[in-house]
C-alpha positions in Angstrom: 16.2 -33.6 33.1 13.1 -33.8 30.8 12.4 -30.1 31.4 16.0 -29.2 30.6 15.8 -31.3 27.4 12.6 -29.6 26.3 14.1 -26.2 26.9 17.2 -27.1 24.9 15.1 -28.4 22.1 13.0 -25.2 22.1 16.2 -23.1 22.1 17.6 -25.1 19.2 14.4 -24.7 17.2 14.4 -20.9 17.9 18.0 -20.6 16.9 17.4 -22.7 13.8 14.4 -20.5 12.8 16.5 -17.4 13.4 19.3 -18.7 11.3 16.8 -19.8 8.6 15.2 -16.4 8.5 18.6 -14.7 8.2 19.4 -17.1 5.4 16.4 -16.2 3.2 16.8 -12.5 3.9 20.5 -12.5 3.2 19.8 -14.2 -0.2 17.1 -11.7 -0.9 19.3 -8.8 -0.1 22.0 -10.2 -2.4 19.5 -10.4 -5.2 18.3 -6.8 -4.6 21.9 -5.7 -4.9 22.3 -7.7 -8.1 19.0 -7.1 -9.9 17.7 -3.8 -8.6 20.9 -1.6 -8.7 23.2 -0.7 -11.5 26.4 1.3 -12.1 26.3 5.0 -13.2 29.3 6.9 -14.4 29.2 10.7 -14.4 31.8 12.4 -16.5 32.3 16.1 -16.2 34.1 18.0 -19.0 34.7 21.5 -20.3 33.3 22.7 -23.6 36.5 21.5 -25.4 36.0 18.0 -24.0 38.8 18.2 -21.4 38.0 16.4 -18.1 37.2 18.4 -15.0 38.9 17.0 -11.9 37.5 17.8 -8.5 33.9 18.6 -9.5 31.3 18.0 -6.8 28.6 15.6 -8.0 25.2 15.1 -6.4 23.2 12.2 -7.8 19.6 12.3 -6.6 17.0 9.7 -7.4 13.5 11.0 -8.4 11.6 7.8 -9.3 12.0 4.0 -9.1 12.1 1.9 -12.2 10.3 -0.9 -10.2 6.6 -0.1 -9.9 5.4 0.7 -6.4 1.7 1.5 -6.7 -1.9 1.5 -5.3 -5.4 1.1 -6.5 -7.2 4.4 -6.6 -10.8 5.3 -5.9 -11.5 7.9 -8.6 -14.5 9.3 -6.8 -12.2 10.6 -4.1 -9.9 12.4 -6.6 -12.3 14.4 -8.6 -16.1 14.8 -8.3 -18.8 14.9 -5.6 -16.8 12.6 -3.3 -13.6 14.7 -3.6 -11.3 14.1 -0.5 -8.5 16.7 -0.4 -6.3 14.6 1.9 -6.7 11.5 -0.3 -5.7 13.5 -3.3 -2.8 15.2 -1.5 -1.4 11.9 -0.5 -1.3 10.8 -4.1 0.7 13.9 -4.9 2.9 13.7 -1.9 3.0 10.5 0.1 6.3 11.1 1.9 6.0 14.8 2.9 8.8 15.8 0.6 7.2 15.5 -2.8 7.6 11.7 -3.5 4.8 9.3 -4.0 3.7 6.1 -5.8 4.7 5.7 -9.4 2.0 3.2 -10.5 -1.8 3.4 -10.2 -4.7 1.0 -10.9 -8.2 2.5 -11.2 -10.0 0.3 -8.6 -13.4 0.3 -10.3 -13.5 3.1 -12.9 -12.5 1.1 -15.9 -14.4 -2.1 -15.2 -17.1 -3.0 -17.8 -20.2 -2.1 -15.7 -18.8 1.1 -14.3 -17.5 2.3 -17.7 -20.9 1.7 -19.4 -22.7 3.1 -16.3 -20.2 6.0 -16.0 -19.7 5.6 -12.2 -18.3 6.6 -9.7 -17.6 9.6 -12.0 -18.3 10.3 -15.6 -16.0 8.8 -18.2 -14.8 12.2 -19.1 -13.7 12.8 -15.5 -12.0 9.4 -15.4 -9.9 10.4 -18.4 -9.1 13.7 -16.7 -7.9 11.8 -13.6 -5.7 9.5 -15.6 -4.2 12.6 -17.3 -3.6 14.1 -13.9 -2.0 11.0 -12.5 0.3 10.7 -15.6 1.3 14.3 -15.2 2.2 13.5 -11.6 4.6 10.8 -12.7 2.3 7.8 -12.5 2.0 4.9 -14.9 -1.5 3.4 -15.2 -2.5 -0.3 -15.0 -5.9 -0.7 -16.7 -8.2 -3.0 -14.7 -9.9 -4.9 -16.2 -11.2 -5.6 -19.7 -12.9 -8.9 -19.0 -14.0 -10.4 -15.7 -15.7 -13.6 -17.0 -18.5 -14.1 -14.5 -22.1 -12.9 -14.9 -22.1 -10.7 -11.8 -19.1 -8.7 -13.1 -20.5 -8.0 -16.6 -23.5 -6.0 -17.7 -26.9 -7.7 -17.2 -27.5 -8.3 -20.9 -24.6 -10.7 -21.1 -26.2 -13.2 -18.7 -29.6 -12.6 -20.3 -28.0 -13.9 -23.5 -26.0 -16.8 -22.0 -27.4 -19.2 -24.6 -26.3 -16.9 -27.5 -22.5 -17.2 -27.8 -22.5 -14.9 -30.9 -24.2 -12.1 -29.0 -21.6 -12.4 -26.1 -18.7 -12.6 -28.6 -19.8 -9.4 -30.3 -20.5 -7.6 -27.1 -17.1 -8.5 -25.6 -15.3 -7.4 -28.7 -17.2 -4.1 -28.9 -16.4 -3.4 -25.3 -12.7 -4.0 -25.6 -12.4 -1.7 -28.6 -14.6 0.9 -26.9 -12.4 1.1 -23.7 -8.9 0.0 -24.7 -9.2 1.7 -28.0 -10.8 4.9 -26.7 -9.1 7.9 -28.3 -8.3 9.5 -25.0 -7.1 6.2 -23.4 -5.2 4.5 -26.2 -1.5 4.9 -25.8 -1.7 6.2 -22.2 -1.8 3.0 -20.2 1.3 1.0 -19.3 -0.7 -2.2 -19.2 -4.1 -3.8 -19.1 -5.4 -6.7 -16.9 -7.1 -8.2 -20.0 -8.5 -11.3 -18.3 -9.3 -11.3 -14.6 -9.6 -14.5 -12.5 -10.2 -17.1 -15.3 -9.0 -20.0 -13.1 -11.9 -19.4 -10.8 -14.6 -17.9 -13.0 -15.8 -20.2 -15.7 -19.0 -18.7 -17.0 -17.7 -17.7 -20.4 -15.4 -20.7 -20.7 -18.5 -22.9 -20.5 -20.4 -20.7 -23.0 -17.7 -21.0 -25.6 -16.7 -24.6 -25.1 -16.8 -26.3 -28.5 -18.4 -23.2 -30.1 -17.4 -22.4 -33.7 -13.7 -23.3 -34.1 -12.9 -23.4 -30.4 -11.7 -26.7 -29.2 -12.1 -25.7 -25.6 -13.9 -22.7 -24.0 -10.6 -21.1 -23.0 -9.7 -20.5 -26.7 -12.2 -17.6 -26.6 -9.6 -15.8 -24.5 -7.1 -15.9 -27.3 -9.4 -13.6 -29.3 -9.9 -11.4 -26.3 -6.2 -10.8 -26.1 -5.9 -10.2 -29.8 -8.7 -7.7 -29.7 -7.0 -5.9 -26.8 -3.7 -5.7 -28.7 -5.5 -4.4 -31.8 -7.3 -1.8 -29.7 -4.0 -0.5 -28.1 -0.8 -1.9 -29.4 1.3 0.1 -26.9 -0.2 -1.4 -23.7 1.2 -4.6 -22.4 -1.4 -7.3 -21.8 -1.7 -9.2 -18.5 -3.7 -12.0 -17.1 -4.6 -11.7 -13.4 -5.5 -14.3 -10.7 -5.9 -14.9 -7.0 -5.0 -17.8 -4.6 -1.7 -18.3 -6.4 0.7 -17.2 -3.6 -1.4 -17.0 -0.4 -1.2 -20.6 0.8 1.3 -22.5 -1.3 0.5 -26.0 -0.1 -3.3 -25.7 -0.8 -3.2 -23.7 -4.0 -1.4 -26.1 -6.3 -4.6 -27.0 -8.3 -5.3 -23.3 -8.9 -1.7 -22.7 -9.9 -1.8 -25.7 -12.2 -5.0 -24.6 -14.0 -3.7 -21.0 -14.2 -0.5 -22.2 -15.8 -2.5 -24.4 -18.2 -4.5 -21.3 -19.3 -1.4 -19.3 -19.8 0.3 -22.1 -21.7 -2.8 -22.5 -23.9 -3.0 -18.8 -24.6 0.7 -18.6 -25.6 0.5 -21.8 -27.7 -2.4 -20.3 -29.7 -0.6 -17.0 -30.4 -2.3 -14.8 -27.8 -0.2 -11.6 -27.2 0.0 -12.3 -23.4 2.8 -10.2 -22.0 2.6 -10.4 -18.2 1.3 -12.4 -15.3 -0.6 -10.8 -12.5 -0.6 -12.4 -9.0 -3.1 -11.0 -6.6 -2.1 -10.7 -2.9 -5.1 -10.6 -0.7 -3.6 -12.3 2.4 -5.4 -13.6 5.4 -4.1 -15.5 8.5 -2.2 -17.8 8.5 0.3 -15.9 6.4 2.7 -17.8 4.2 6.4 -18.1 4.8 8.9 -16.4 2.4 10.0 -19.8 1.3 6.5 -20.5 0.0 6.3 -17.1 -1.5 9.5 -17.6 -3.5 8.4 -21.1 -4.5 5.2 -19.7 -6.0 7.0 -16.9 -7.8 9.5 -19.3 -9.2 6.7 -21.5 -10.4 5.0 -18.7 -12.2 8.2 -17.3 -13.6 8.8 -20.4 -15.9 7.1 -18.7 -18.8 9.7 -15.9 -19.0 7.0 -13.2 -18.6 7.2 -10.4 -16.1 5.2 -10.9 -12.9 3.3 -8.3 -11.0 1.8 -8.4 -7.5 -1.4 -6.7 -8.4 -3.7 -6.4 -5.3 -1.9 -6.5 -2.0 -3.5 -6.3 1.5 -3.5 -8.3 4.7 -6.3 -9.1 7.2 -6.8 -11.2 10.3 -3.6 -10.3 12.1 -2.4 -7.5 14.4 -1.0 -4.3 13.0 2.5 -5.3 14.1 2.2 -8.6 12.3 1.0 -6.8 9.2 4.1 -4.6 9.4 6.4 -7.6 9.8 4.8 -9.3 6.9 5.0 -6.2 4.7 8.8 -6.0 5.4 9.3 -9.6 4.6 7.0 -9.9 1.6 8.1 -6.6 0.0 11.7 -7.6 0.4 11.0 -11.0 -1.2 9.1 -9.6 -4.3 11.6 -6.7 -4.8 14.4 -9.2 -4.8 12.8 -11.6 -7.3 14.1 -10.9 -10.8 10.8 -11.8 -12.5 8.7 -9.4 -10.5 8.5 -5.8 -11.8 5.8 -4.2 -9.7 3.9 -4.3 -6.4 0.4 -2.7 -6.2 -1.5 -2.5 -3.0 -5.3 -2.6 -3.3 -5.8 0.8 -1.7 -3.8 2.6 0.9 -6.3 4.2 3.3 -8.8 2.5 5.6 -11.5 5.1 4.6 -11.5 3.8 1.0 -10.7 0.1 1.2 -12.8 -2.9 0.3 -11.7 -4.7 3.5 -11.5 -1.6 5.7 -7.9 -2.5 6.4 -5.5 -0.8 4.0 -1.8 -1.2 4.3 -0.7 2.4 5.0 -3.2 4.7 6.7 -5.9 4.3 9.4 -9.2 6.2 8.8 -7.9 9.2 10.7 -4.9 9.3 8.4 -2.5 8.2 11.1 0.3 6.0 9.7 0.2 2.3 10.5 3.3 0.3 11.4 3.1 -1.3 7.9 2.9 2.1 6.4 6.1 3.1 8.2 7.7 -0.1 6.8 6.6 0.7 3.3 7.9 4.3 3.4 11.2 3.3 5.0 11.9 0.6 2.5 10.8 2.3 -0.7 11.9 5.8 -0.1 14.9 5.3 2.2 16.5 1.9 2.2 15.9 1.4 -1.5 16.5 5.0 -2.5 19.7 6.5 -3.8 20.9 10.0 -2.9 24.6 10.3 -2.9 27.6 12.6 -3.6 31.1 12.3 -4.9 34.0 14.1 -6.5 35.4 13.5 -10.0 38.9 12.1 -10.5 41.7 13.0 -12.9 39.7 11.6 -15.9 36.7 13.8 -14.9 34.7 10.7 -13.9 32.9 9.5 -10.7 31.2 6.1 -10.6 28.5 5.1 -8.2 26.0 2.2 -7.9 22.3 3.1 -7.4 18.8 1.7 -7.5 17.4 1.6 -11.0 15.2 4.6 -11.9 15.3 8.2 -12.8 17.9 10.7 -11.5 18.9 14.3 -11.4 22.6 14.8 -11.6 23.8 18.1 -10.2 27.4 19.2 -10.7 29.2 22.1 -9.0 32.7 23.4 -9.8 33.8 26.7 -8.4 31.2 29.3 -9.6 29.9 27.0 -12.4 27.1 24.5 -12.0 25.0 22.2 -14.3 22.0 19.9 -14.0 21.2 16.9 -16.1 18.6 14.1 -16.0 19.5 10.5 -16.5 17.7 7.2 -16.4 19.5 4.3 -14.8 18.0 1.1 -16.3 20.7 -1.5 -16.5 21.9 -3.6 -13.6 25.0 -4.8 -15.3 26.1 -2.4 -18.1 27.3 0.9 -16.9 25.1 3.9 -17.7 27.2 6.9 -18.8 26.1 10.5 -18.5 28.3 13.4 -19.6 27.9 16.9 -18.1 29.5 19.8 -19.9 30.4 22.8 -17.7 30.6 26.2 -19.1 31.8 29.6 -17.7 28.2 31.0 -17.7 27.7 33.4 -14.9 24.6 33.6 -12.8 23.4 36.7 -14.6 23.6 34.8 -17.9 22.2 31.5 -16.7 20.0 30.3 -19.5 16.4 29.5 -18.5 16.4 26.2 -20.3 19.2 24.9 -18.1 16.9 24.8 -15.1 13.3 25.4 -16.3 11.6 23.1 -18.8 7.8 23.7 -19.5 5.9 20.9 -21.3 2.7 22.8 -21.3 -0.9 21.8 -20.4 -2.5 18.5 -21.2 -5.1 17.7 -22.2 -5.5 20.7 -24.5 -8.3 21.2 -25.4 -9.9 20.1 -22.1 -13.4 19.5 -20.7 -13.2 19.6 -16.9 -9.6 20.1 -16.0 -6.0 20.1 -17.2 -2.5 19.8 -15.9 0.6 22.0 -16.5 3.8 19.9 -16.4 7.2 21.4 -15.9 10.7 20.6 -14.6 12.9 22.6 -12.3 16.6 22.1 -12.0 16.7 23.9 -8.6 14.2 24.9 -5.9 12.1 27.9 -6.9 9.2 30.2 -6.1 6.4 29.4 -8.6 3.2 31.3 -9.5 0.6 30.1 -11.9 -2.3 32.2 -13.1 -5.0 31.7 -15.8 -7.0 34.5 -17.4 -10.0 34.5 -19.8 -10.0 36.6 -23.0 -11.4 39.6 -21.1 -8.4 39.6 -18.8 -10.2 38.3 -15.8 -8.2 36.0 -13.6 -10.0 32.6 -13.2 -7.3 30.7 -11.4 -4.3 31.5 -9.3 -1.7 29.6 -7.2 1.6 30.5 -5.6 4.1 28.3 -3.7 7.6 26.9 -3.5 8.6 23.8 -5.4 11.7 21.6 -5.0 13.9 20.6 -8.0 12.4 17.9 -10.2 9.2 17.3 -12.2 6.0 19.0 -11.1 2.4 19.0 -12.3 -0.2 21.6 -11.4 -3.8 20.6 -11.7 -6.2 23.3 -12.9 -9.9 22.6 -12.2 -11.9 24.3 -15.0 -15.2 22.4 -15.0 -17.2 25.6 -14.2 -15.5 27.8 -16.8 -17.3 28.7 -20.0 -16.0 27.3 -23.3 -13.3 29.4 -24.9 -9.7 30.4 -25.0 -7.7 31.1 -21.9 -4.2 32.5 -21.3 -1.9 31.2 -18.6 1.2 32.8 -16.9 3.8 30.7 -15.2 6.3 32.7 -13.3 9.3 30.9 -11.8 11.9 33.0 -9.9 11.0 36.0 -12.0 11.2 34.1 -15.3 7.9 34.3 -17.2 6.4 31.6 -19.4 3.0 32.2 -21.1 0.7 30.2 -23.3 -2.9 29.4 -24.3 -5.3 26.6 -23.5 -8.8 25.8 -24.9 -11.8 24.8 -22.8 -14.6 22.8 -24.7 -17.8 21.3 -23.6 
């Protein structure tokens, strides 16, 4: 009887756990439907404004609005440590041209590496950022101030008894990096202050100094300098041990919230809260994860999971946690991005990246990530317009290509679906243009090269409204070909990187040929 009772109790607990798990997941799925999707109405009309009934509409997502990103090792992208597979995955993670949309330079923009120009020169860092942006990435700057002696240049600690010296050096550094002429205006956001709830060296230096009541008041100036240096970048604070172990992290969360509240009360332009996600066994439940997110969302600022990885459990457990955790953060209305701290074991601080093993085989957690981000949470659907010329669908927020076919006539248009409640309207005008008269601008858009002039490399960015054969060539002023590439590209935005570090300074001519259509221009190489 006792054995039967124990078995019944065990069965009850298992069923309760299963029911509970389904409960949180069902609630999360409902929030995803509510917050991460929105209605889109496509209206197809003739040139005179009359509706077109029966038009075939294909709505194809090209990019998430939510940020799905990774930290990037710049030395593997360009330079002596160049790894072609690593760079290729950044261009095409899925095998069909899709990849991350958000990138964090892992070390390249930190204070010591910027002043020391490692792992590559600062000029190359800027080239890589330009290349990433051309590939559709937004950039998270990391970080402007990491307030501990070991993460700052040596002269800072050597002057630990000279607050004025440190004050001036921090200010100069922020304006040098965030205000750099080739970085300012290009970054989506900056981690301005990294791990202040754990690292207190500068807090102690400035406690009671000058007009500061407490040492944390120095950080108000830090944020104000960052906003002056780059008014377009949103400014974040970033911290760890906020979400990993809910029960044991309350003191850290309390101090982190106190710092945030202090900064806001003193007028600091703090615009986002970073929550690192370096997880180790035992892993938290999703109830604990949601509780921590809810607790940090009280300020009404966007939250970002900034540094995700998992260690100390099996690959299958990592995959299960990836599915649960990513579902929870994607469902939370305050969270706007999820950034893993590297994606390949061959370039990971813990040698255990979420996606790929060192031999580039895909891990179970990598399979989960690709399935969620690029399949389950991806919209690619078709429909037919009604009598009023309209067709309405609901899709995940992001960028789309709308393709319309009606008889022998077709049209392509881009649209951004950004509202989860209000309907986004896009009107597509069909004309009677035949194929032989098809205007180039309806399916080919060339933005040109950037940066121009360039030092080591530059990127040609263009948009295709349909799949096409593409050939890109670059010639010097004597007519000698210095670069050539040919291949087939799918519809959507594309960016072709041209490595020109070995070229002499001077003027160059490029030829972009797309399905027989020729586009030409000039670019300038400087030293």
